[in-house]
TIVO-2410 file (N, C-alpha, C; in nm, 3 decimals):
# residues 72
REC num residu      c1      c2      c3 atome chaine
REC   1      M   0.083  -0.119   0.006     N      A
REC   1      M  -0.050   0.012   0.002    CA      A
REC   1      M   0.121   0.097   0.039     C      A
REC   2      L   0.036   0.160  -0.048     N      A
REC   2      L   0.139   0.362  -0.081    CA      A
REC   2      L   0.141   0.417  -0.015     C      A
REC   3      M   0.183   0.470   0.091     N      A
REC   3      M   0.179   0.570   0.218    CA      A
REC   3      M   0.169   0.787   0.192     C      A
REC   4      A   0.139   0.761   0.231     N      A
REC   4      A   0.100   0.927   0.167    CA      A
REC   4      A   0.265   0.977   0.307     C      A
REC   5      H   0.226   1.085   0.227     N      A
REC   5      H   0.351   1.177   0.308    CA      A
REC   5      H   0.348   1.218   0.431     C      A
REC   6      P   0.368   1.251   0.582     N      A
REC   6      P   0.378   1.307   0.681    CA      A
REC   6      P   0.320   1.461   0.659     C      A
REC   7      A   0.375   1.517   0.516     N      A
REC   7      A   0.243   1.668   0.494    CA      A
REC   7      A   0.171   1.643   0.466     C      A
REC   8      V   0.147   1.593   0.382     N      A
REC   8      V   0.012   1.621   0.325    CA      A
REC   8      V  -0.088   1.522   0.389     C      A
REC   9      L  -0.054   1.383   0.485     N      A
REC   9      L  -0.153   1.394   0.649    CA      A
REC   9      L  -0.190   1.525   0.740     C      A
REC  10      N  -0.082   1.615   0.779     N      A
REC  10      N  -0.101   1.735   0.866    CA      A
REC  10      N  -0.152   1.800   0.761     C      A
REC  11      D  -0.177   1.850   0.680     N      A
REC  11      D  -0.220   1.908   0.583    CA      A
REC  11      D  -0.442   1.901   0.598     C      A
REC  12      L  -0.406   1.753   0.576     N      A
REC  12      L  -0.524   1.714   0.515    CA      A
REC  12      L  -0.637   1.688   0.661     C      A
REC  13      V  -0.506   1.649   0.805     N      A
REC  13      V  -0.565   1.692   0.935    CA      A
REC  13      V  -0.604   1.848   0.947     C      A
REC  14      D  -0.550   1.919   0.899     N      A
REC  14      D  -0.566   2.048   0.945    CA      A
REC  14      D  -0.711   2.087   0.878     C      A
REC  15      R  -0.688   2.069   0.747     N      A
REC  15      R  -0.799   2.091   0.676    CA      A
REC  15      R  -0.984   2.060   0.780     C      A
REC  16      Y  -0.935   1.909   0.772     N      A
REC  16      Y  -1.076   1.824   0.842    CA      A
REC  16      Y  -1.088   1.857   1.036     C      A
REC  17      E  -1.045   1.907   1.033     N      A
REC  17      E  -1.077   1.988   1.187    CA      A
REC  17      E  -1.072   2.180   1.149     C      A
REC  18      T  -1.078   2.206   1.094     N      A
REC  18      T  -1.088   2.390   1.019    CA      A
REC  18      T  -1.253   2.388   0.980     C      A
REC  19      L  -1.295   2.212   0.879     N      A
REC  19      L  -1.447   2.268   0.775    CA      A
REC  19      L  -1.565   2.173   0.973     C      A
REC  20      H  -1.438   2.054   1.053     N      A
REC  20      H  -1.545   2.066   1.122    CA      A
REC  20      H  -1.582   2.113   1.230     C      A
REC  21      V  -1.535   2.264   1.207     N      A
REC  21      V  -1.607   2.354   1.292    CA      A
REC  21      V  -1.694   2.422   1.313     C      A
REC  22      L  -1.698   2.443   1.120     N      A
REC  22      L  -1.789   2.532   1.028    CA      A
REC  22      L  -1.914   2.438   1.036     C      A
REC  23      D  -2.032   2.586   0.947     N      A
REC  23      D  -2.117   2.587   0.972    CA      A
REC  23      D  -2.151   2.366   0.887     C      A
REC  24      P  -2.258   2.243   0.908     N      A
REC  24      P  -2.219   2.190   0.838    CA      A
REC  24      P  -2.371   2.233   0.750     C      A
REC  25      A  -2.441   2.275   0.801     N      A
REC  25      A  -2.610   2.344   0.665    CA      A
REC  25      A  -2.523   2.442   0.518     C      A
REC  26      D  -2.408   2.489   0.570     N      A
REC  26      D  -2.353   2.498   0.468    CA      A
REC  26      D  -2.330   2.431   0.348     C      A
REC  27      P  -2.417   2.429   0.258     N      A
REC  27      P  -2.347   2.334   0.114    CA      A
REC  27      P  -2.184   2.298   0.067     C      A
REC  28      E  -2.168   2.435   0.053     N      A
REC  28      E  -1.962   2.384   0.037    CA      A
REC  28      E  -1.887   2.380   0.143     C      A
REC  29      V  -1.918   2.402   0.264     N      A
REC  29      V  -1.876   2.328   0.349    CA      A
REC  29      V  -1.913   2.245   0.414     C      A
REC  30      R  -2.004   2.106   0.407     N      A
REC  30      R  -2.019   2.017   0.363    CA      A
REC  30      R  -2.016   1.911   0.266     C      A
REC  31      R  -1.985   1.967   0.186     N      A
REC  31      R  -1.882   1.872   0.022    CA      A
REC  31      R  -1.784   1.857   0.060     C      A
REC  32      R  -1.684   1.992   0.068     N      A
REC  32      R  -1.525   2.029   0.126    CA      A
REC  32      R  -1.455   1.891   0.243     C      A
REC  33      L  -1.578   1.893   0.330     N      A
REC  33      L  -1.531   1.797   0.500    CA      A
REC  33      L  -1.581   1.670   0.376     C      A
REC  34      E  -1.677   1.621   0.369     N      A
REC  34      E  -1.690   1.495   0.266    CA      A
REC  34      E  -1.606   1.476   0.181     C      A
REC  35      D  -1.505   1.581   0.099     N      A
REC  35      D  -1.386   1.579  -0.003    CA      A
REC  35      D  -1.277   1.548   0.056     C      A
REC  36      V  -1.216   1.622   0.207     N      A
REC  36      V  -1.134   1.557   0.270    CA      A
REC  36      V  -1.138   1.483   0.389     C      A
REC  37      S  -1.269   1.439   0.359     N      A
REC  37      S  -1.238   1.305   0.427    CA      A
REC  37      S  -1.252   1.188   0.407     C      A
REC  38      Y  -1.332   1.176   0.248     N      A
REC  38      Y  -1.274   1.054   0.169    CA      A
REC  38      Y  -1.155   1.072   0.140     C      A
REC  39      T  -1.054   1.214   0.129     N      A
REC  39      T  -0.894   1.195   0.129    CA      A
REC  39      T  -0.854   1.105   0.197     C      A
REC  40      L  -0.826   1.155   0.282     N      A
REC  40      L  -0.793   1.109   0.436    CA      A
REC  40      L  -0.842   0.945   0.472     C      A
REC  41      C  -0.939   0.910   0.428     N      A
REC  41      C  -0.943   0.760   0.459    CA      A
REC  41      C  -0.836   0.649   0.342     C      A
REC  42      V  -0.886   0.774   0.178     N      A
REC  42      V  -0.759   0.676   0.116    CA      A
REC  42      V  -0.602   0.705   0.122     C      A
REC  43      A  -0.608   0.782   0.151     N      A
REC  43      A  -0.416   0.834   0.219    CA      A
REC  43      A  -0.416   0.731   0.344     C      A
REC  44      T  -0.482   0.685   0.436     N      A
REC  44      T  -0.471   0.597   0.500    CA      A
REC  44      T  -0.487   0.485   0.509     C      A
REC  45      G  -0.602   0.387   0.398     N      A
REC  45      G  -0.616   0.279   0.366    CA      A
REC  45      G  -0.654   0.252   0.471     C      A
REC  46      T  -0.793   0.390   0.506     N      A
REC  46      T  -0.939   0.265   0.619    CA      A
REC  46      T  -1.033   0.285   0.545     C      A
REC  47      G  -1.161   0.242   0.594     N      A
REC  47      G  -1.283   0.315   0.596    CA      A
REC  47      G  -1.378   0.406   0.602     C      A
REC  48      D  -1.366   0.466   0.770     N      A
REC  48      D  -1.413   0.602   0.767    CA      A
REC  48      D  -1.317   0.697   0.872     C      A
REC  49      V  -1.392   0.808   0.892     N      A
REC  49      V  -1.295   0.910   0.892    CA      A
REC  49      V  -1.249   0.909   1.031     C      A
REC  50      D  -1.319   0.860   1.141     N      A
REC  50      D  -1.234   0.846   1.287    CA      A
REC  50      D  -1.157   0.759   1.218     C      A
REC  51      A  -1.151   0.629   1.210     N      A
REC  51      A  -0.957   0.598   1.176    CA      A
REC  51      A  -0.877   0.637   1.128     C      A
REC  52      A  -0.919   0.708   1.044     N      A
REC  52      A  -0.840   0.768   0.910    CA      A
REC  52      A  -0.754   0.851   0.992     C      A
REC  53      L  -0.804   0.921   1.080     N      A
REC  53      L  -0.766   1.070   1.195    CA      A
REC  53      L  -0.689   1.009   1.262     C      A
REC  54      V  -0.719   0.910   1.363     N      A
REC  54      V  -0.607   0.800   1.429    CA      A
REC  54      V  -0.477   0.736   1.347     C      A
REC  55      A  -0.507   0.687   1.267     N      A
REC  55      A  -0.439   0.682   1.139    CA      A
REC  55      A  -0.270   0.701   1.066     C      A
REC  56      A  -0.385   0.887   1.084     N      A
REC  56      A  -0.292   1.051   1.038    CA      A
REC  56      A  -0.177   1.025   1.103     C      A
REC  57      R  -0.298   1.096   1.293     N      A
REC  57      R  -0.258   1.157   1.352    CA      A
REC  57      R  -0.098   1.017   1.422     C      A
REC  58      L  -0.139   0.872   1.400     N      A
REC  58      L  -0.054   0.775   1.456    CA      A
REC  58      L   0.136   0.803   1.379     C      A
REC  59      R   0.075   0.872   1.231     N      A
REC  59      R   0.218   0.903   1.172    CA      A
REC  59      R   0.258   1.006   1.135     C      A
REC  60      L   0.186   1.085   1.214     N      A
REC  60      L   0.305   1.250   1.221    CA      A
REC  60      L   0.430   1.272   1.301     C      A
REC  61      P   0.478   1.356   1.303     N      A
REC  61      P   0.623   1.366   1.323    CA      A
REC  61      P   0.580   1.411   1.530     C      A
REC  62      G   0.680   1.330   1.540     N      A
REC  62      G   0.572   1.307   1.730    CA      A
REC  62      G   0.494   1.220   1.782     C      A
REC  63      A   0.414   1.161   1.701     N      A
REC  63      A   0.292   1.050   1.778    CA      A
REC  63      A   0.393   0.953   1.871     C      A
REC  64      R   0.340   0.937   1.974     N      A
REC  64      R   0.353   0.849   2.013    CA      A
REC  64      R   0.297   0.755   2.117     C      A
REC  65      P   0.240   0.654   2.081     N      A
REC  65      P   0.081   0.652   2.129    CA      A
REC  65      P   0.195   0.553   2.245     C      A
REC  66      L   0.143   0.578   2.360     N      A
REC  66      L   0.133   0.458   2.452    CA      A
REC  66      L   0.174   0.367   2.466     C      A
REC  67      D   0.095   0.316   2.366     N      A
REC  67      D   0.065   0.116   2.355    CA      A
REC  67      D   0.009   0.146   2.222     C      A
REC  68      D  -0.022   0.017   2.192     N      A
REC  68      D  -0.004  -0.067   2.051    CA      A
REC  68      D  -0.191  -0.022   2.008     C      A
REC  69      S  -0.239   0.003   2.136     N      A
REC  69      S  -0.406  -0.096   2.079    CA      A
REC  69      S  -0.433   0.003   1.985     C      A
REC  70      A  -0.471   0.150   2.004     N      A
REC  70      A  -0.480   0.216   1.894    CA      A
REC  70      A  -0.435   0.116   1.721     C      A
REC  71      V  -0.359   0.058   1.709     N      A
REC  71      V  -0.331   0.003   1.565    CA      A
REC  71      V  -0.391  -0.118   1.594     C      A
REC  72      A  -0.440  -0.214   1.705     N      A
REC  72      A  -0.502  -0.253   1.651    CA      A
REC  72      A  -0.619  -0.282   1.592     C      A
***
């Protein structure tokens, strides 16, 4: 499986977090949030955005999981 560069993952996580706090009733915000969620899933090889966020954050520099339960 191809692995996204940490800088790309960092950008995707930042974009997701920014869009997540905006008004979900706005169709443009909702579309962009769906797009970045899908891209995060593809970039991390996961099936849902929550798992994608965990996987992306674990691959970012400075990520130090306390145990491997998040990966199992």
